[in-house]
C-alpha positions in Angstrom: -22.3 -7.4 1.9 -24.4 -10.0 0.2 -22.9 -9.1 -3.2 -19.6 -10.9 -2.6 -19.3 -14.5 -3.6 -16.6 -16.7 -2.2 -14.6 -16.8 -5.4 -14.4 -13.0 -5.7 -13.6 -12.7 -2.0 -10.8 -15.4 -2.3 -9.4 -13.6 -5.3 -9.2 -10.2 -3.6 -7.6 -11.7 -0.5 -5.2 -13.9 -2.6 -4.0 -11.0 -4.7 -3.9 -8.2 -2.1 -2.9 -10.0 1.1 -1.6 -13.5 0.4 0.6 -12.2 -2.4 2.3 -9.7 0.0 2.7 -12.4 2.7 4.3 -14.7 0.1 6.6 -11.8 -0.9 7.6 -11.2 2.7 8.4 -14.9 3.2 10.3 -15.4 0.0 12.1 -12.0 0.2 13.3 -12.6 3.7 14.6 -16.1 2.8 17.0 -14.4 0.4 18.3 -11.8 2.8 20.9 -13.6 4.9 22.9 -10.4 5.3 19.9 -8.2 6.1 18.1 -5.8 3.8 14.9 -4.0 3.3 11.4 -5.2 2.2 8.9 -2.6 1.0 5.2 -3.6 0.8 2.5 -1.7 -1.0 -0.9 -1.4 0.6 -3.5 1.4 0.1 -5.1 4.3 1.9 -8.2 2.1 1.8 -8.1 0.1 5.1 -5.2 2.1 6.4 -6.5 5.7 6.7 -10.0 6.0 5.3 -12.9 3.5 5.3 -14.4 3.0 1.9 -17.8 1.1 2.3 -17.8 -0.2 -1.3 -14.5 -2.0 -0.9 -14.8 -3.9 2.4 -12.8 -7.0 1.3 -10.1 -4.9 -0.4 -9.9 -2.7 2.7 -9.5 -5.7 5.0 -6.8 -7.1 2.7 -4.9 -3.8 2.7 -5.2 -3.3 6.4 -3.8 -6.8 6.7 -0.8 -5.7 4.6 -0.1 -2.9 7.1 -0.4 -5.2 10.1 1.7 -7.9 8.4 4.5 -5.3 7.7 4.5 -4.2 11.3 4.6 -7.8 12.6 7.2 -8.9 10.1 9.4 -6.0 11.1 9.4 -7.3 14.7 10.0 -10.9 13.6 12.8 -10.0 11.1 14.6 -7.4 13.2 17.2 -9.9 14.6 18.0 -10.8 11.0 18.8 -7.2 10.1 15.8 -6.9 7.8 13.7 -3.8 7.8 10.1 -3.8 6.6 8.1 -0.8 5.5 4.7 -0.3 3.9 3.6 2.3 1.4 -0.1 3.2 1.3 -0.7 5.4 -1.7 -3.8 7.5 -2.1 -5.5 7.5 -5.5 -2.9 6.3 -8.0 -3.3 7.0 -11.7 -3.6 3.4 -12.9 -5.9 1.3 -15.1 -7.9 0.5 -12.0 -8.8 4.2 -11.6 -9.6 4.3 -15.3 -12.0 1.4 -14.8 -13.6 3.1 -11.8 -14.0 6.5 -13.4 -14.4 5.8 -17.1 -10.9 7.1 -17.7 -11.7 10.8 -18.6 -9.1 13.1 -17.1 -11.8 15.3 -15.4 -13.5 12.3 -13.9 -10.2 10.9 -12.6 -9.4 14.3 -11.1 -12.8 14.5 -9.5 -12.4 11.0 -8.0 -9.0 11.9 -6.5 -10.4 15.2 -5.2 -13.0 13.2 -3.2 -10.3 11.1 -1.4 -6.8 12.4 -1.5 -5.7 15.2 0.8 -3.9 17.0 -2.1 -7.0 16.5 -4.2 -4.7 15.2 -7.0 -3.9 11.8 -8.5 -0.8 10.2 -7.2 1.4 8.8 -10.0 3.3 5.5 -10.0 6.5 7.7 -10.1 5.4 9.4 -6.9 5.2 6.0 -5.2 8.5 4.8 -6.7 10.3 8.0 -5.6 9.0 7.5 -2.1 10.3 4.0 -2.0 13.7 5.2 -3.2 13.7 8.0 -0.6 13.0 5.3 2.0 15.7 3.0 0.8 18.2 5.7 0.5 17.6 7.0 4.0 16.1 10.4 2.9 12.8 9.5 4.5 13.3 9.1 8.3 11.7 5.8 9.3 11.7 2.9 11.8 11.2 -0.6 10.6 7.5 -1.4 10.7 6.5 2.1 9.7 3.7 2.6 7.2 3.4 5.8 5.1 0.5 7.4 3.2 1.8 8.6 -0.2 0.1 11.5 -1.9 0.7 13.3 -5.1 4.2 14.7 -5.7 5.6 12.3 -3.1 4.1 13.9 -0.1 4.2 11.4 2.8 2.5 11.0 6.1 3.6 8.5 8.7 0.6 6.3 9.7 0.2 5.9 13.5 
């Protein structure tokens, strides 16, 4: 834990938690007739502790908690709030963590994700669309783990 300096910690929290809180605030201000807000968190902090990512895990757990709390706060305004928590998504961040070789990325995903596969950005987008179109049964405040090929699990 001694490896985190205040600047790095502040950046992780600003990007991964404060940014989402700002999105909730600004988004809800523009929804006078109701609507839906969808946050993105991560499996880290929501479903599986990852000891090398404590500040990131804390921020992402905060996103899930913020989504649930905002859902209660905004219910009277007709605004639903959901949070998607993807497993290992094939992004430049995963490339940086693994070196980017397909076999290394696949091995990384196999170590975390229930499917053992990389989740794609399209998997996450399809899940968001299913949620918004009512094809994914949900109650405002729900958070979902999103795995490869759009497989979802409700977080309790």
